[in-house]
C-alpha positions in Angstrom: -14.8 -12.2 69.1 -11.1 -11.5 69.0 -10.5 -14.7 66.9 -13.2 -13.7 64.6 -11.7 -10.3 64.0 -8.3 -11.8 63.4 -9.7 -14.2 60.9 -11.4 -11.3 59.2 -8.2 -9.3 59.1 -6.2 -12.2 57.8 -8.8 -12.7 55.1 -8.6 -9.1 54.1 -4.8 -9.2 54.0 -4.8 -12.4 51.9 -7.5 -11.0 49.6 -5.5 -7.8 49.2 -2.4 -9.8 48.4 -4.2 -12.1 46.0 -5.7 -9.1 44.3 -2.2 -7.6 43.9 -1.0 -10.9 42.5 -3.8 -10.8 39.9 -2.7 -7.4 38.9 0.9 -8.5 38.6 -0.1 -11.6 36.7 -2.3 -9.5 34.3 0.5 -7.0 33.9 3.1 -9.8 33.1 0.8 -11.4 30.5 0.1 -8.1 28.9 3.8 -7.4 28.7 4.4 -10.9 27.2 1.7 -10.3 24.7 3.1 -6.9 23.8 6.6 -8.3 23.5 5.3 -11.1 21.2 3.5 -8.7 19.0 6.6 -6.4 18.8 8.8 -9.4 18.1 6.4 -10.4 15.3 6.5 -7.0 13.8 10.3 -6.6 14.2 10.9 -9.9 12.3 9.2 -8.3 9.3 11.5 -8.1 6.3 10.5 -5.9 3.3 12.3 -5.8 -0.1 12.0 -2.8 -2.5 13.2 -3.5 -6.0 14.3 -0.3 -7.7 16.3 2.2 -5.7 15.2 5.2 -7.7 13.2 8.1 -6.3 10.0 6.0 -5.8 11.8 3.0 -4.4 13.9 5.1 -2.0 10.8 7.0 -0.8 9.1 3.7 -0.1 12.1 2.5 1.9 12.2 5.8 3.8 8.6 5.9 4.8 8.5 2.3 5.8 11.6 2.8 8.0 10.3 6.0 9.6 7.1 4.2 10.6 9.4 1.7 12.4 7.3 -1.5 12.0 9.8 -3.6 10.0 13.1 -5.2 11.2 14.7 -4.8 7.8 14.2 -3.1 4.4 16.3 -4.3 1.5 16.8 -2.0 -1.5 17.9 -3.7 -4.7 18.9 -2.1 -8.0 20.8 -3.1 -11.1 23.0 0.0 -11.0 26.3 -0.8 -9.3 26.5 0.7 -5.8 23.3 2.7 -6.2 21.1 0.8 -3.8 24.0 0.6 -1.3 24.5 4.3 -1.4 20.8 5.1 -1.0 20.6 2.6 1.9 23.6 4.2 3.6 22.2 7.7 3.2 18.9 6.6 4.7 20.5 4.8 7.6 22.4 8.0 8.5 18.9 9.6 9.1 18.0 6.8 11.6 19.2 8.6 14.8 17.6 11.9 13.5 14.2 10.4 12.6 14.1 7.9 15.5 13.8 4.6 13.7 15.5 1.2 14.3 14.7 -0.4 11.0 17.8 -1.7 9.3 18.1 -0.6 5.6 20.6 -2.5 3.4 21.3 -2.2 -0.3 22.4 -4.7 -2.9 23.3 -4.6 -6.6 21.1 -7.2 -8.3 21.8 -9.9 -5.6 18.5 -11.5 -5.0 19.9 -13.9 -2.4 19.9 -10.8 -0.1 16.1 -10.6 -0.4 15.6 -14.2 0.9 12.8 -14.6 3.4 11.1 -11.3 2.6 7.5 -11.1 3.9 6.6 -8.4 1.5 8.2 -7.2 -1.7 7.6 -4.0 -3.6 8.4 -3.8 -7.4 9.1 -0.3 -8.5 11.6 -1.1 -11.2 11.2 0.0 -14.8 11.7 3.2 -16.7 9.8 6.2 -15.4 7.2 8.0 -17.4 8.6 11.0 -19.4 6.7 14.2 -20.2 4.0 13.4 -22.9 4.3 9.7 -22.4 1.3 7.7 -21.2 1.5 4.8 -18.8 0.4 2.4 -21.5 3.4 3.3 -23.7 5.7 1.9 -21.0 4.5 -1.6 -21.4 7.0 -3.0 -23.9 10.0 -2.3 -21.7 8.5 -2.7 -18.2 6.8 -6.0 -18.9 10.1 -7.8 -19.4 11.6 -6.2 -16.3 8.6 -7.0 -14.0 8.5 -10.6 -15.2 12.2 -11.2 -14.5 12.1 -9.4 -11.1 9.0 -11.2 -9.8 10.5 -14.6 -10.8 13.8 -13.8 -8.9 11.9 -12.6 -5.9 9.7 -15.6 -5.6 12.7 -18.0 -6.0 14.1 -16.6 -2.8 10.9 -15.7 -1.0 8.2 -18.2 -2.2 5.7 -17.1 0.5 6.0 -13.4 0.0 3.3 -10.8 -0.8 4.0 -8.7 -3.9 3.0 -5.1 -4.3 3.4 -3.8 -7.9 4.1 -0.2 -8.5 5.7 -0.3 -12.0 3.6 1.2 -14.8 1.3 0.5 -16.5 0.4 -0.8 -13.1 -2.9 -2.7 -13.7 -1.3 -4.6 -16.6 1.9 -5.3 -14.7 -0.1 -6.6 -11.8 -2.0 -8.8 -14.2 1.3 -10.0 -15.7 2.5 -11.1 -12.2 -0.7 -13.1 -11.8 -0.2 -14.8 -15.2 3.5 -15.6 -14.8 3.6 -16.8 -11.1 1.9 -19.4 -9.0 1.1 -17.0 -6.1 -2.5 -16.9 -4.9 -4.5 -13.8 -6.0 -4.6 -12.6 -2.4 -0.8 -12.1 -2.4 -0.5 -9.9 -5.6 -1.5 -6.3 -5.1 -1.3 -3.3 -7.4 -0.7 0.0 -5.6 -2.5 2.5 -7.9 -5.8 3.1 -6.3 -4.3 4.1 -2.9 -2.2 6.8 -4.7 -5.1 8.0 -6.9 -7.4 8.2 -3.8 -4.8 10.3 -1.9 -4.6 12.7 -4.9 -8.5 12.8 -5.0 -8.6 13.8 -1.3 -6.0 16.4 -1.9 -8.1 18.0 -4.6 -11.2 17.7 -2.5 -9.6 19.4 0.5 -8.4 22.1 -1.9 -11.9 22.7 -3.3 -13.5 22.6 0.2 -10.8 24.8 1.9 -10.7 22.0 4.5 -8.0 20.0 6.2 -7.3 16.8 4.4 -7.9 14.9 7.7 -11.5 16.0 7.4 -11.9 14.5 3.9 -12.6 11.0 2.7 -12.9 9.8 -0.9 -12.1 6.9 -3.1 -11.0 6.3 -6.7 -11.6 2.9 -8.4 -11.0 1.7 -11.9 -7.8 1.7 -13.9 -4.6 3.5 -12.8 -4.5 5.8 -15.9 -5.6 9.3 -16.9 -8.6 8.0 -18.7 -9.4 5.0 -16.5 -9.8 6.5 -13.1 -13.3 6.6 -11.6 -13.3 9.1 -8.7 -16.4 8.3 -6.7 -17.5 11.9 -6.1 -21.0 10.8 -5.0 -19.5 9.0 -2.0 -16.9 11.6 -1.1 -17.5 13.2 2.4 -16.2 15.9 4.7 -16.4 14.4 8.2 -19.3 12.1 7.1 -21.2 14.9 5.3 -21.4 14.6 1.5 -19.1 17.1 -0.1 -22.0 18.1 -2.5 -23.4 20.0 0.5 -20.4 22.3 0.4 -19.4 22.6 -3.3 -21.2 22.7 -6.6 -21.5 19.9 -9.1 -19.4 21.8 -11.5 -16.6 22.2 -8.9 -16.9 18.6 -8.1 -16.5 17.6 -11.7 -13.4 19.8 -11.9 -12.0 18.0 -8.8 -12.5 14.6 -10.6 -10.9 15.9 -13.7 -7.9 17.2 -11.9 -7.5 14.0 -10.0 -7.5 11.9 -13.2 -4.5 13.9 -14.6 -2.8 14.2 -11.2 0.2 12.1 -12.3 0.5 13.8 -15.7 0.4 17.2 -14.0 3.3 16.3 -11.8 5.2 14.8 -14.6 4.9 18.0 -16.5 6.1 20.0 -13.6 8.9 17.7 -12.5 10.1 16.3 -15.8 9.6 12.8 -14.4 7.2 10.7 -12.3 6.3 11.8 -8.8 7.9 10.0 -5.9 6.8 11.3 -2.5 3.1 10.4 -2.7 3.7 7.0 -4.4 6.2 6.1 -1.7 3.8 7.1 1.0 1.0 5.1 -0.7 3.1 2.0 -0.8 4.2 2.4 2.8 0.5 2.5 3.8 -0.2 -0.8 2.1 2.9 -2.4 3.5 2.0 -1.3 7.0 -1.6 -2.5 6.7 -0.3 -5.9 5.8 2.6 -6.1 8.2 0.6 -4.9 11.2 -2.6 -6.9 10.2 -4.6 -3.6 10.3 -7.6 -4.8 8.2 -7.7 -1.4 6.5 -9.6 -0.7 3.4 -7.6 0.6 0.4 -8.6 0.7 -3.3 -6.0 -1.5 -5.0 -5.5 -3.2 -8.3 -6.8 -6.8 -7.7 -7.7 -9.7 -9.9 -11.4 -9.7 -10.4 -13.3 -13.0 -11.0 -16.9 -11.8 -11.3 -16.8 -8.9 -8.8 -18.3 -5.8 -10.2 -19.3 -7.9 -13.3 -15.7 -8.1 -14.4 -13.4 -11.1 -15.0 -9.8 -11.9 -15.9 -8.3 -8.5 -15.3 -6.7 -6.5 -12.5 -8.3 -3.1 -11.8 -8.8 -0.8 -8.8 -11.4 -1.9 -6.3 -11.7 -1.5 -2.5 -10.1 -4.3 -0.6 -9.4 -5.2 3.1 -5.7 -5.6 3.7 -4.3 -7.7 6.5 -1.5 -10.2 7.3 -2.6 -12.5 4.4 -2.6 -9.7 1.9 -5.9 -9.1 0.2 -8.4 -10.6 2.7 -11.6 -9.4 1.1 -12.7 -7.6 -2.1 -15.4 -5.1 -1.0 -18.3 -4.7 -3.5 -20.0 -1.3 -3.1 -23.3 -0.4 -4.8 -22.6 1.8 -7.9 -25.0 3.9 -9.9 -25.6 3.0 -13.5 -23.3 5.9 -14.5 -20.5 4.7 -12.2 -20.9 1.2 -13.5 -20.6 2.5 -17.1 -17.4 4.4 -16.3 -15.9 1.3 -14.6 -16.8 -0.9 -17.6 -15.2 1.6 -19.9 -12.1 1.7 -17.7 -12.0 -2.1 -17.7 -12.1 -2.1 -21.5 -9.0 0.2 -21.6 -7.1 -2.1 -19.2 -8.0 -5.2 -21.2 -6.8 -3.5 -24.4 -3.4 -2.8 -22.7 -3.3 -6.3 -21.4 -3.7 -7.5 -24.9 -0.2 -6.1 -25.7 1.4 -8.5 -23.3 3.3 -11.4 -24.7 2.2 -14.2 -22.3 
């Protein structure tokens, strides 16, 4: 009986030790997995071309989110990117990020090995100027910049911010050999953020309670705010505000950029920078988030051979899926009209 009790006790002790070992082993593997994921993230290099207000905001928001190892700012103006990078790095201890920000004057070799590149370069929109009027100057800039970037980072993912954004995104598709999944136009993410701002304003609600999406072209006439699908905490916003107020929200959203240009005397930069950082983070961290972005359509939504805003899933491969949502006949008509406007602007390109 005594022997039996001893055996039982030994079994209990061994079982307890083995159980502890399992916990230790599980903990070790979880730490190894966590460290691997962290090392993967912290090897992430992002380049932002154009160190102006929008480019610098992109770099700042990306750094503050602390998911990239390095952000390179590049500009053609001597010392400008270096100065912006130094200024931003002096905020690192204050904002608690470890991302290294460096600047360079037109030296694309410093961008080599970039996982994601953001093109913000080009002249900004002036008061009274439409995005479409920018095409003559910015097309040449974007074409040269994208070629230089791909030369040093052939496997990169490109996010286009330069205006007219849908046409500049289309230009990158036509002048590079990158797969369509690795060329993304930013506009829809920004337009949707502005839509949600206007919705929250009309509802008197916190923006965190509001969801909504804008598809179509990134222009004052081309945006298609999907008011029918906008919600407040899953409840249609039409429950809370009138159709007339909702129409005003859509109208204010469509001129959101022009409104800010009139107030500031130049293009906005905080919201565009934040929109870009959201796209970059979704790709870098493989978040599989849905954003409306300018994407090359090949039959989706009945449209072909143009880049225009549509919801996409973003992950480590860039655009992982184009999401087709059911539109009403009225929404389809607005999207088709928007597409015609984009195609007309594309026709001004010298390809």
